[in-house]
C-alpha positions as CSV (number, residue, x, y, z in Angstrom):
1,M,0.0,-0.2,0.1
2,D,0.9,3.6,-0.6
3,A,2.4,5.4,2.4
4,P,-0.4,6.9,4.5
5,V,-2.1,10.1,3.4
6,Q,-2.8,12.2,6.2
7,A,-5.3,15.0,6.8
8,A,-3.8,18.7,6.3
9,A,-4.9,19.8,10.2
10,T,-3.5,16.3,11.8
11,A,-0.1,16.6,13.3
12,L,1.4,13.4,13.4
13,G,2.4,11.0,10.1
14,A,2.1,14.9,8.3
15,P,5.2,15.5,6.1
16,V,6.3,18.9,7.8
17,E,9.9,20.2,6.7
18,R,12.3,20.0,9.7
19,R,12.2,22.7,11.9
20,E,16.3,23.6,10.8
21,G,16.4,23.1,7.6
22,L,17.3,26.3,6.7
23,E,19.9,27.3,9.4
24,K,21.6,24.2,8.1
25,V,21.0,25.2,3.9
26,T,22.1,28.4,4.7
27,G,25.1,27.7,7.5
28,T,23.8,29.4,10.1
29,A,23.7,26.0,12.4
30,R,26.4,25.7,14.5
31,Y,28.3,23.0,15.3
32,A,30.8,21.9,17.8
33,A,33.7,23.1,16.2
34,E,32.3,26.3,14.8
35,Q,31.1,28.3,17.8
36,P,31.7,31.8,19.1
37,C,34.7,31.4,21.6
38,P,36.8,34.7,21.9
39,G,40.6,33.7,23.2
40,R,40.0,29.6,21.9
41,A,43.0,27.9,20.6
42,H,43.4,24.8,18.3
43,A,44.4,21.5,19.8
44,W,45.7,18.7,17.5
45,P,46.5,14.7,18.9
46,V,49.3,12.9,18.6
47,P,48.7,8.7,17.9
48,A,50.8,6.0,18.5
49,S,52.6,4.7,15.1
50,I,53.1,1.5,17.1
51,P,50.5,-1.6,17.4
52,R,51.2,-2.5,21.1
53,G,53.4,-1.5,23.8
54,R,54.2,1.5,26.2
55,V,55.9,5.0,25.6
56,T,59.4,5.3,27.6
57,G,60.2,8.9,26.4
58,I,58.6,12.1,24.9
59,D,60.7,14.5,23.7
60,T,58.3,18.0,22.9
61,A,61.1,20.5,22.5
62,A,60.5,21.1,19.0
63,A,57.0,21.3,18.8
64,L,57.3,23.9,21.6
65,A,59.9,25.9,19.4
66,V,57.2,26.3,16.5
67,P,55.5,29.3,16.8
68,G,52.1,29.5,18.8
69,V,52.3,26.3,20.4
70,L,50.8,27.4,23.4
71,A,51.2,23.6,24.9
72,V,52.0,19.9,24.6
73,L,50.2,17.5,26.9
74,T,51.4,14.1,27.8
75,H,50.7,11.2,30.6
76,Q,53.6,13.0,32.0
77,N,52.0,16.6,32.9
78,A,48.0,16.1,31.4
79,P,45.7,17.4,34.4
80,R,45.1,14.3,36.2
81,L,41.5,12.8,36.1
82,S,39.7,9.9,37.9
83,E,40.1,6.7,36.5
84,P,37.1,6.4,33.9
85,E,34.7,3.5,34.0
86,D,35.4,3.2,29.6
87,P,38.7,2.6,29.7
88,T,39.0,4.2,25.8
89,L,38.5,7.4,28.0
90,G,41.7,7.0,29.5
91,V,44.0,9.3,26.9
92,L,47.2,10.9,29.0
93,R,46.7,8.8,32.0
94,D,50.1,6.3,31.7
95,S,52.4,4.9,29.1
96,R,50.9,2.3,27.6
97,V,50.0,2.2,24.2
98,P,47.2,-0.9,23.6
99,H,46.8,-0.2,20.4
100,R,48.6,1.8,16.7
101,G,46.8,4.8,16.9
102,W,46.1,5.5,20.6
103,F,46.3,9.0,21.5
104,V,49.9,9.5,23.6
105,A,49.6,13.6,23.3
106,L,48.2,16.8,22.7
107,V,49.3,19.7,21.0
108,V,47.3,22.7,22.0
109,G,48.0,26.5,19.5
110,E,47.1,29.9,18.9
111,T,45.9,28.7,15.7
112,L,44.7,25.3,14.3
113,E,47.7,25.1,12.1
114,A,50.5,25.9,14.9
115,A,48.7,22.7,17.0
116,R,49.4,21.0,13.8
117,A,52.3,21.2,12.8
118,G,53.3,21.4,16.7
119,A,52.1,17.5,17.0
120,A,54.5,16.6,13.8
121,A,57.6,17.6,15.5
122,V,56.7,15.6,19.0
123,R,59.3,13.0,19.0
124,V,58.3,9.8,21.0
125,D,60.2,6.7,22.3
126,Y,58.3,3.0,22.6
127,A,59.5,-0.4,24.0
128,V,57.4,-2.3,21.3
129,E,55.7,-5.5,22.3
130,D,54.3,-8.7,20.5
131,H,51.2,-8.0,18.8
132,D,47.8,-9.5,17.4
133,V,45.3,-8.1,14.9
134,T,44.3,-11.1,12.9
135,L,40.6,-12.5,13.6
136,T,40.3,-16.2,12.8
137,A,37.1,-18.3,13.2
138,T,40.2,-20.7,15.3
139,H,41.2,-18.2,17.3
140,P,42.8,-20.4,19.9
141,D,41.8,-17.0,22.9
142,A,38.4,-16.5,21.1
143,Y,35.7,-17.3,23.9
144,V,31.8,-17.7,24.8
145,P,31.1,-14.5,27.0
146,E,28.2,-14.0,29.1
147,Q,26.6,-11.4,27.4
148,A,26.6,-9.6,23.8
149,N,25.8,-6.0,23.0
150,G,22.3,-5.2,24.4
151,G,22.5,-7.2,27.3
152,Y,21.5,-10.2,24.9
153,P,23.4,-14.0,26.7
154,G,26.4,-14.9,24.3
155,S,24.7,-18.1,23.8
156,R,21.3,-20.4,23.7
157,E,20.0,-23.3,22.7
158,H,16.5,-25.4,22.0
159,G,16.3,-28.7,21.7
160,D,19.2,-30.8,19.8
161,P,19.5,-28.7,16.7
162,E,23.0,-30.7,15.6
163,G,21.6,-34.0,15.7
164,V,18.4,-32.6,13.3
165,F,20.3,-30.9,11.1
166,A,22.6,-34.0,10.6
167,S,18.8,-35.9,9.7
168,A,17.6,-33.1,7.6
169,E,15.8,-33.6,4.3
170,V,18.1,-30.4,2.6
171,R,20.9,-29.1,4.0
172,V,22.8,-25.8,3.7
173,D,26.2,-25.2,5.7
174,V,28.0,-22.1,4.8
175,D,30.5,-19.4,6.0
176,Y,30.3,-15.7,5.3
177,R,32.4,-12.6,6.4
178,V,32.3,-9.1,6.9
179,P,34.9,-7.1,7.3
180,P,35.2,-4.0,9.8
181,L,32.8,-0.9,8.4
182,H,33.0,2.5,9.9
183,N,30.8,5.0,11.1
184,H,32.3,8.4,9.0
185,P,29.6,10.8,9.9
186,M,29.6,14.4,7.9
187,E,31.0,16.3,11.3
188,P,33.6,14.2,12.6
189,H,33.8,13.8,16.5
190,A,34.8,17.6,17.9
191,T,34.2,19.6,20.5
192,T,35.4,22.8,22.3
193,A,35.6,23.3,26.0
194,E,36.2,26.2,28.4
195,W,36.5,26.5,32.3
196,H,34.6,29.6,33.7
197,E,35.3,29.2,37.7
198,G,35.0,26.1,38.0
199,R,32.5,25.2,35.9
200,L,33.1,23.4,32.2
201,T,31.2,24.0,29.3
202,V,31.0,21.7,26.1
203,H,29.9,22.1,22.6
204,T,30.6,18.5,21.4
205,S,29.1,16.5,18.9
206,T,27.5,13.9,21.0
207,Q,24.1,11.6,20.2
208,G,23.8,12.2,23.9
209,S,25.0,15.0,26.2
210,T,23.2,13.9,29.2
211,V,25.6,11.2,29.3
212,V,28.4,13.4,28.3
213,R,27.8,15.4,31.5
214,A,28.1,12.8,33.9
215,V,30.8,11.1,32.3
216,L,33.3,14.5,32.8
217,A,31.4,15.2,36.2
218,G,33.0,12.1,37.3
219,L,36.0,12.0,35.5
220,F,36.9,15.9,36.8
221,G,35.1,15.7,40.2
222,L,32.8,18.2,39.2
223,P,28.8,18.2,40.9
224,E,26.8,17.6,37.0
225,E,25.4,21.3,37.8
226,H,28.9,22.7,37.5
227,V,28.7,20.8,33.6
228,S,26.7,21.8,30.8
229,V,26.9,20.2,27.9
230,L,25.4,21.7,24.9
231,A,24.9,19.7,21.7
232,E,22.4,21.6,19.4
233,H,23.2,20.4,16.0
234,V,24.8,17.2,15.7
235,G,26.0,16.2,11.4
236,G,25.5,12.4,11.8
237,G,27.1,9.9,14.9
238,F,25.1,6.3,13.6
239,G,26.6,5.2,16.8
240,S,29.8,6.5,17.2
241,K,28.8,9.0,19.4
242,G,26.6,7.5,21.5
243,T,29.0,7.6,24.0
244,P,31.3,9.8,25.5
245,R,35.4,10.1,23.1
246,P,38.5,10.9,23.6
247,D,37.9,14.5,22.1
248,V,35.8,15.5,24.4
249,V,38.1,14.8,27.3
250,L,40.9,16.2,25.9
251,A,39.5,19.6,24.8
252,A,38.7,19.7,28.8
253,M,42.0,19.2,30.1
254,A,43.7,21.0,27.4
255,A,41.4,23.6,28.3
256,R,41.9,24.1,32.2
257,H,45.6,22.8,31.8
258,T,45.9,26.3,29.3
259,G,43.2,28.6,30.8
260,R,41.3,29.5,27.3
261,P,39.1,27.5,25.4
262,V,39.8,24.9,23.2
263,T,38.6,23.3,20.4
264,L,39.8,19.4,19.3
265,A,38.1,18.6,16.1
266,L,39.5,15.1,15.0
267,P,41.7,14.7,11.9
268,R,39.3,12.1,9.7
269,R,41.8,9.7,9.4
270,F,42.4,9.6,13.5
271,L,38.9,8.2,14.4
272,P,38.7,4.6,13.1
273,A,41.1,4.2,15.5
274,V,39.7,6.0,18.5
275,V,35.5,6.4,18.0
276,G,34.9,2.7,17.8
277,H,33.7,0.6,14.6
278,R,32.0,-2.6,13.7
279,A,34.1,-5.1,14.3
280,P,34.7,-7.7,11.5
281,T,32.2,-10.8,12.1
282,L,32.7,-14.4,10.8
283,H,30.0,-16.6,10.2
284,R,28.5,-19.8,10.2
285,L,25.0,-20.6,8.9
286,R,23.2,-24.2,9.4
287,L,20.0,-24.7,8.2
288,G,18.2,-27.9,7.7
289,A,15.0,-28.2,6.6
290,H,12.2,-30.7,5.2
291,S,11.5,-30.6,1.7
292,D,9.1,-28.2,1.8
293,G,10.9,-25.4,3.2
294,R,10.1,-26.2,6.7
295,L,13.4,-25.5,8.9
296,C,13.7,-27.7,11.7
297,S,17.1,-26.7,13.0
298,L,18.6,-23.4,12.6
299,I,22.6,-22.9,13.9
300,H,24.2,-19.6,13.5
301,E,28.0,-19.6,15.3
302,V,29.6,-16.4,15.3
303,T,33.5,-15.1,15.7
304,T,34.3,-11.6,16.3
305,H,36.7,-9.9,18.0
306,T,37.2,-6.7,20.8
307,S,40.0,-5.1,22.6
308,R,41.9,-6.2,25.6
309,I,41.3,-3.2,27.4
310,K,37.2,-3.2,26.7
311,E,34.7,-5.9,26.1
312,F,32.5,-5.7,22.9
313,V,30.6,-8.0,21.5
314,E,28.7,-7.8,18.3
315,Q,25.8,-9.1,18.7
316,A,25.5,-10.8,14.9
317,A,23.8,-14.0,16.4
318,V,20.9,-12.7,17.6
319,P,18.5,-11.7,14.9
320,A,18.6,-15.7,14.4
321,R,16.3,-16.2,17.5
322,V,13.8,-13.9,16.5
323,M,13.2,-14.6,12.8
324,Y,12.0,-18.2,11.7
325,A,10.4,-20.8,12.8
326,A,13.1,-23.5,13.6
327,P,12.2,-25.8,16.5
328,D,16.1,-26.6,16.9
329,S,18.3,-24.4,17.2
330,Q,21.6,-23.0,18.8
331,T,22.9,-19.0,18.5
332,T,26.3,-18.4,19.5
333,H,28.7,-15.7,19.9
334,R,32.7,-16.0,20.3
335,V,34.5,-13.2,20.8
336,A,38.5,-13.2,20.6
337,P,40.5,-10.1,22.7
338,L,43.2,-8.3,19.9
339,D,45.1,-5.6,20.1
340,V,43.0,-3.4,18.5
341,P,40.6,-0.7,18.6
342,T,38.0,-1.1,21.0
343,P,34.6,-1.5,18.7
344,S,31.8,0.1,19.7
345,W,27.9,0.9,18.0
346,M,27.7,1.1,14.4
347,R,24.3,1.5,12.8
348,A,22.5,-1.7,13.5
349,P,25.1,-3.3,15.8
350,G,24.4,-6.8,15.6
351,E,21.4,-6.9,13.1
352,A,23.1,-5.7,10.3
353,P,25.9,-7.9,9.3
354,G,24.2,-10.9,11.1
355,M,21.0,-10.7,9.3
356,Y,23.2,-10.2,5.8
357,A,24.3,-13.7,6.8
358,L,20.8,-15.2,8.1
359,E,19.3,-13.9,4.7
360,S,22.1,-15.3,2.4
361,A,21.8,-18.5,3.6
362,M,18.2,-18.0,3.5
363,D,19.0,-17.4,-0.1
364,E,21.1,-20.6,-0.5
365,L,18.7,-22.7,0.8
366,A,15.7,-21.4,-1.3
367,T,18.1,-22.6,-4.4
368,E,18.7,-26.1,-2.7
369,L,14.7,-26.2,-2.0
370,G,13.8,-25.0,-5.6
371,M,11.6,-22.7,-4.1
372,D,10.4,-19.2,-4.0
373,P,13.1,-17.4,-1.7
374,V,10.1,-14.9,-0.7
375,E,8.2,-18.2,-0.1
376,L,10.2,-19.6,1.7
377,R,10.2,-16.9,4.3
378,I,6.9,-16.9,4.3
379,V,6.6,-21.1,5.0
380,N,9.1,-20.0,8.2
381,E,7.0,-17.4,9.7
382,P,6.7,-17.7,13.1
383,G,3.7,-17.6,15.5
384,T,5.5,-16.4,18.3
385,E,9.1,-15.5,19.4
386,P,11.0,-18.6,18.4
387,D,13.6,-17.5,21.4
388,S,11.6,-16.2,24.3
389,G,7.8,-18.0,23.0
390,K,6.2,-14.7,23.4
391,P,3.6,-12.8,21.5
392,F,5.0,-10.4,19.2
393,S,3.1,-7.1,19.6
394,S,2.7,-6.7,16.0
395,R,4.6,-8.7,13.1
396,H,3.8,-7.8,10.1
397,L,6.3,-9.7,7.7
398,V,4.8,-11.0,5.9
399,E,2.7,-8.2,4.2
400,C,5.8,-6.3,3.7
401,L,7.3,-9.5,1.3
402,R,4.0,-9.4,-0.2
403,E,3.9,-5.6,-1.1
404,G,7.1,-5.7,-1.7
405,A,6.7,-8.3,-4.3
406,R,4.1,-6.7,-5.8
407,R,5.4,-3.2,-6.2
408,F,8.9,-4.9,-7.5
409,D,6.9,-7.2,-10.1
410,W,8.6,-10.1,-8.5
411,A,6.3,-13.0,-10.0
412,E,7.6,-11.9,-13.4
413,R,11.0,-12.3,-12.6
414,D,13.0,-15.7,-14.0
415,P,14.3,-17.8,-11.2
416,R,17.1,-19.4,-13.0
417,P,20.4,-17.7,-12.2
418,R,21.9,-15.8,-15.4
419,S,18.5,-16.1,-17.1
420,R,18.7,-12.1,-18.0
421,A,21.5,-10.2,-20.0
422,E,21.7,-7.3,-21.9
423,G,25.0,-8.0,-23.8
424,P,27.9,-7.8,-21.6
425,L,25.3,-7.0,-18.3
426,L,24.1,-10.2,-16.3
427,V,20.9,-9.2,-14.4
428,G,19.3,-10.5,-11.3
429,S,17.2,-9.9,-8.3
430,G,16.8,-10.7,-5.0
431,V,14.9,-10.5,-1.8
432,A,15.6,-10.6,1.8
433,A,13.9,-9.4,5.3
434,A,14.7,-7.2,8.2
435,M,14.0,-7.3,11.3
436,Y,15.1,-4.5,14.1
437,P,13.7,-4.6,18.0
438,V,11.9,-2.0,19.5
439,L,13.9,0.1,22.1
440,V,12.4,2.9,24.5
441,Q,14.0,4.3,27.7
442,P,13.2,6.6,30.4
443,S,13.1,10.3,29.8
444,T,11.9,13.8,31.1
445,A,10.4,16.3,29.3
446,A,8.5,19.5,30.5
447,A,5.4,21.6,28.5
448,R,4.4,25.4,28.9
449,A,1.6,27.1,28.1
450,L,3.0,31.0,27.6
451,P,0.7,33.5,27.7
452,D,0.6,34.5,24.0
453,G,-1.1,31.1,22.7
454,T,2.0,29.1,22.1
455,F,3.7,26.7,24.0
456,L,7.4,25.6,24.6
457,V,8.5,22.1,24.9
458,R,11.9,21.1,26.6
459,I,13.8,18.0,26.3
460,N,17.3,17.4,26.7
461,A,17.2,15.2,23.1
462,T,19.8,15.2,20.6
463,D,18.9,15.6,16.7
464,I,21.8,14.1,15.0
465,G,20.6,15.0,11.5
466,T,17.1,12.5,11.9
467,G,14.6,15.4,12.5
468,A,13.4,15.6,15.8
469,R,12.7,18.8,16.7
470,T,10.1,18.6,14.2
471,V,8.5,15.2,15.2
472,L,8.6,16.1,19.2
473,A,6.8,19.3,17.9
474,Q,4.4,17.2,16.1
475,I,3.5,14.9,19.2
476,A,3.4,17.5,21.5
477,A,1.1,19.2,19.2
478,D,-1.1,16.0,18.6
479,A,-1.1,16.0,22.5
480,L,-1.9,19.3,22.9
481,A,-4.9,19.4,19.7
482,V,-3.3,22.8,18.4
483,P,-1.8,23.5,14.9
484,V,2.0,22.3,14.9
485,A,3.4,26.2,14.0
486,R,2.1,27.0,17.9
487,V,4.9,24.8,19.2
488,R,8.5,25.5,20.1
489,T,10.8,22.7,21.0
490,E,14.2,23.5,23.0
491,V,16.8,20.3,22.3
492,G,20.3,19.5,22.7
493,S,21.6,20.7,26.1
494,S,22.0,19.1,29.5
495,E,20.1,21.8,30.6
496,L,17.3,21.0,29.5
497,P,14.9,17.8,31.3
498,A,17.1,14.8,31.1
499,A,16.8,12.3,28.1
500,S,18.1,8.9,26.5
501,L,20.9,9.3,23.9
502,A,20.1,9.3,20.2
503,G,20.7,5.7,19.8
504,G,18.8,2.2,18.9
505,S,16.2,3.5,17.2
506,S,14.9,4.6,20.8
507,G,14.7,8.6,20.3
508,T,11.4,9.3,18.6
509,A,10.1,6.2,21.0
510,S,11.7,7.9,24.3
511,W,11.5,11.4,23.8
512,G,8.3,11.5,22.2
513,W,6.2,9.3,25.4
514,A,7.7,11.8,28.2
515,V,6.7,14.6,25.9
516,H,3.4,13.2,25.0
517,E,2.7,12.8,29.0
518,A,3.4,16.3,29.2
519,C,1.9,17.8,27.3
520,T,-1.6,15.3,27.7
521,R,-1.3,16.3,31.6
522,L,-0.3,20.0,30.5
523,A,-4.0,20.1,28.0
524,E,-5.7,19.0,31.1
525,R,-4.7,21.1,33.4
526,L,-5.9,24.0,30.6
527,A,-8.5,22.6,30.2
528,E,-9.7,23.5,34.4
529,G,-9.2,26.7,33.5
530,P,-7.1,29.2,31.5
531,P,-3.2,30.1,32.9
532,P,-2.0,32.7,34.7
533,A,0.1,35.2,33.5
534,E,3.1,34.1,33.6
535,G,1.9,30.8,31.7
536,I,2.2,27.0,33.2
537,E,4.4,24.2,32.9
538,V,4.3,20.6,33.1
539,R,6.9,18.1,34.0
540,A,6.9,14.4,33.0
541,D,9.2,10.9,33.7
542,T,8.9,7.8,32.1
543,A,10.9,5.4,34.3
544,G,9.7,2.7,35.3
545,R,7.1,2.2,32.6
546,A,9.2,3.1,29.1
547,D,11.7,0.8,30.6
548,A,9.3,-2.3,32.5
549,D,9.7,-5.7,31.3
550,S,7.0,-6.1,27.9
551,P,4.7,-9.5,28.0
552,F,5.2,-8.8,24.3
553,A,8.4,-9.3,22.0
554,R,8.5,-6.0,19.7
555,H,10.3,-5.6,16.9
556,A,10.1,-3.3,13.5
557,F,10.2,-5.8,10.6
558,G,10.8,-5.1,6.6
559,A,11.4,-6.9,3.7
560,H,14.5,-5.8,0.4
561,F,14.8,-6.2,-3.4
562,A,17.1,-5.1,-5.4
563,E,18.0,-5.0,-8.8
564,V,21.6,-5.7,-9.9
565,A,23.5,-5.1,-13.3
566,V,26.8,-7.3,-13.7
567,D,29.3,-6.1,-15.9
568,T,31.5,-9.7,-16.5
569,V,34.3,-7.6,-18.1
570,T,34.8,-5.3,-15.5
571,G,33.4,-7.4,-12.6
572,E,31.5,-4.2,-11.4
573,P,28.1,-4.6,-10.0
574,R,25.8,-2.1,-10.1
575,V,23.1,-1.5,-7.9
576,R,19.8,-0.6,-10.5
577,R,16.5,-0.2,-8.3
578,L,16.6,-0.6,-4.1
579,L,13.3,-1.6,-2.6
580,G,12.4,-1.4,0.9
581,V,8.4,-1.7,2.0
582,Y,8.2,-1.5,6.2
583,A,6.3,-2.4,8.9
584,A,7.2,0.0,12.0
585,G,4.4,1.1,14.2
586,H,2.6,4.9,13.2
587,I,4.8,6.6,10.6
588,L,4.8,9.8,12.8
589,N,6.1,12.1,10.1
590,S,6.2,10.8,6.0
591,R,9.1,12.9,5.0
592,T,11.8,12.1,7.8
593,A,10.4,8.8,7.9
594,R,11.2,8.2,4.1
595,S,14.2,9.8,4.8
596,Q,15.6,7.3,7.5
597,F,15.0,4.6,5.5
598,V,16.1,5.9,2.3
599,G,18.9,6.4,4.2
600,G,19.5,3.1,5.9
601,M,19.4,1.4,2.9
602,T,21.8,3.7,1.0
603,M,24.3,2.6,3.7
604,G,23.2,-1.1,3.3
605,L,24.3,-0.8,-0.1
606,G,27.7,0.8,0.7
607,M,28.1,-2.1,2.9
608,A,27.3,-4.5,0.2
609,L,29.8,-2.7,-2.7
610,T,31.7,-0.5,-1.1
611,E,32.9,-0.2,2.2
612,G,35.0,-2.0,3.6
613,S,38.2,-2.2,6.3
614,T,41.3,-4.1,6.6
615,L,43.7,-4.5,9.6
616,D,47.3,-4.5,8.4
617,A,48.7,-7.4,10.9
618,A,52.5,-6.1,10.4
619,F,51.3,-2.3,11.6
620,G,48.4,-2.9,13.6
621,D,46.3,-0.1,12.0
622,F,43.6,-0.1,9.5
623,A,44.7,0.4,6.0
624,E,41.2,2.6,5.0
625,S,41.4,5.3,7.3
626,D,39.9,8.2,5.2
627,L,37.2,8.7,2.6
628,A,39.6,8.2,-0.1
629,A,40.0,4.5,0.8
630,Y,37.5,3.9,2.7
631,H,34.3,4.6,-0.1
632,V,31.3,5.5,1.2
633,P,27.7,5.8,-1.5
634,T,26.9,9.0,-3.5
635,H,23.9,10.4,-5.5
636,A,25.4,8.6,-8.7
637,D,25.6,4.6,-6.4
638,V,21.8,5.2,-6.2
639,P,19.5,5.7,-9.5
640,D,16.0,4.6,-8.0
641,I,15.9,4.2,-4.9
642,E,11.9,3.3,-3.1
643,A,10.5,3.5,0.5
644,H,7.6,2.5,1.5
645,W,5.4,1.3,4.5
646,I,2.3,-0.3,5.7
647,D,0.6,1.4,8.8
648,E,0.6,-0.1,11.8
649,D,-1.8,-0.3,15.1
650,D,0.0,-1.3,17.5
651,T,-1.0,-0.2,21.1
652,R,1.4,-2.0,23.5
653,L,4.7,-0.1,22.2
654,N,4.3,3.9,23.5
655,P,1.5,7.0,22.6
656,M,2.0,7.4,19.5
657,G,2.1,3.5,18.3
658,S,6.0,3.8,17.1
659,K,8.6,2.1,16.2
660,G,11.9,3.0,15.8
661,I,13.0,3.7,11.8
662,G,16.5,4.9,12.0
663,E,18.3,1.5,11.5
664,I,16.2,-0.8,9.8
665,G,16.9,0.1,7.0
666,I,20.2,-0.7,7.1
667,V,19.6,-4.4,8.0
668,G,18.3,-6.5,4.5
669,T,20.0,-4.3,2.1
670,A,23.6,-6.2,1.8
671,A,22.1,-9.7,1.3
672,A,19.4,-8.3,-1.5
673,I,21.6,-7.3,-3.2
674,G,24.3,-10.0,-2.7
675,N,21.3,-12.2,-3.8
676,A,20.8,-10.4,-6.4
677,V,24.5,-10.5,-7.5
678,F,24.1,-14.7,-7.4
679,H,21.0,-14.5,-9.4
680,A,22.3,-12.6,-12.1
681,T,25.4,-14.6,-12.3
682,G,25.5,-17.7,-10.5
683,V,28.0,-17.0,-8.6
684,R,27.7,-17.3,-4.4
685,L,30.2,-14.4,-3.2
686,R,30.5,-14.9,0.7
687,E,32.7,-12.3,2.0
688,L,31.6,-8.3,2.0
689,P,32.1,-5.9,0.0
690,L,31.2,-7.2,-3.6
691,T,33.6,-5.4,-5.1
692,P,34.9,-5.7,-8.8
693,D,37.3,-8.4,-8.4
694,R,35.8,-10.6,-6.3
695,V,32.7,-10.3,-8.5
696,L,34.8,-11.1,-11.5
697,S,37.0,-14.0,-10.3
698,G,33.9,-15.7,-9.0
699,I,32.1,-15.4,-12.8
700,R,35.7,-16.4,-14.1
701,E,36.0,-19.4,-11.4
702,R,32.3,-20.9,-12.5
703,G,33.0,-20.7,-15.8
704,G,32.7,-18.2,-18.8
705,S,32.9,-13.8,-19.0
706,S,29.9,-13.5,-21.0
707,A,25.8,-13.7,-20.5
708,G,24.5,-16.8,-21.4
């Protein structure tokens, strides 16, 4: 079905334009490094050039002699801070070097150029230790963690999956590899910090300034009310700004040391080593099925890496616990501590790589069965969530598959690989399902009725480019039964009522719940009589409800379809068309929602075809560390991309009936593209990205470089 059409007077669902759009396109929106700050100094970090060891000496004389250099901070003279709970923030505390790229010094200068020149002049001596950065499925140090990211159990088992698989009528046993991936938001991680009379103010690029405030207060031994964190505009994050990063700690350190405001914007090529990355994942999928396509056994084993200073386990086997009705199943994570930067959140952590592997394996099973891959997924639709046994609050995956197949003319598809040729091009189509959990966190909001008949909503939400200001105004207007134009929103400051971070596709659901409740209470107060001359304010806190356990399994679902043309001469795959159909509760703003879906799908295209990173075994660093080497998709790579949705009436979520939409768009896209490449060429590639060299090698190994 088409995206729901909303009446002009209806706040929720309407395609309201972004409130900050004009500021952004005219350049008046100021980001963390652009704040007007008299007397500002600039900082530039010095990364370690060894993969593991310790600093034995630092010569700063040449750096301090550079004109304009004010100071060089090292572990020998940096302000002493409390030990951080997050070890990745323990910079300049001691001489250790846990991985290449770890910051060992910070140069502060009158200008950015002076700071950069000073950093180049710092000389560091090291004691180098043996290192290991290479992940293998049989790494001897790999272990099964108690929990993976998100608090999910490291391993789950139901029935006798091994025995049932061994006796299954049809079996698929395949391995997949997803390389390290990097977030690379448009705005790099940046902070401007200033101290004044014992109080710290920072403008920082973050997905959650409430958390940053608490962390800085702990590190510097301050009451939280003496720390102000502002993030009015944030140029993307994709998870990498979900927790404080070294830039905010170093900027605050430098500002305290010099007595000057200091701005630190991390150079892009430094980001992969210090702001997290999507850890590589090695997958083994074993699917056992009856001849009619019904799964009897599902085994998904994932091996990934973490750093030696902090455990982070990509929860890539978790989606297999939700998707399909397999009575006997096992899902296990294994993690190897290596001398690598600490991995962290990247858009749909766990779901993006896990669903790539699962949905590729489902396509391989469909091939073995001689069955339509859409119908295979429908045949395995579960009645309840397979892992927990809970009923779904709503699950319209079948409808998404059916609607997507209709829009994509799936019924006209010749299922035979290499059945469609256009000269040297082979054309194919693929499908994959998608899921993402419904996550909601407690938040607080204030709603105020002003004497002029307008309303002000205040909440420390963070708009990272999703249009949060606009959607929150729509939620408020709906609860107050007033036009959206009469509602103003204030977000992005720790001085506002505390709110959860913008992550896990939980922002709108979490903040919107608090806003809806505050505005509903305000409307009730106003119904009792006119407000006083100074106005009236009502607050709401959703703690104890937003974070309460639900008797229902709550997820968003979707279906992705892709058409790909593969050049048999060059091996280049080109995506001609992407289509996504989603079931994600009520869509609160059709304009910004479509933008989120399309953005996720575009990122999934990059995951499939262009994005990938490698850890150099000898030097211990990422070989692709900037946008010249790490290739993200551009407009020219996405000629035709469509996002549609099925509006769900799910009353078991939040007052708006909404689910998160920021991440589900990336989840199934890579698998749909990979499945389309197989349909086009007859070559099954199981390692991302599907670069021309890999595709061409596969075509040649299959035999024949031309269509037919």
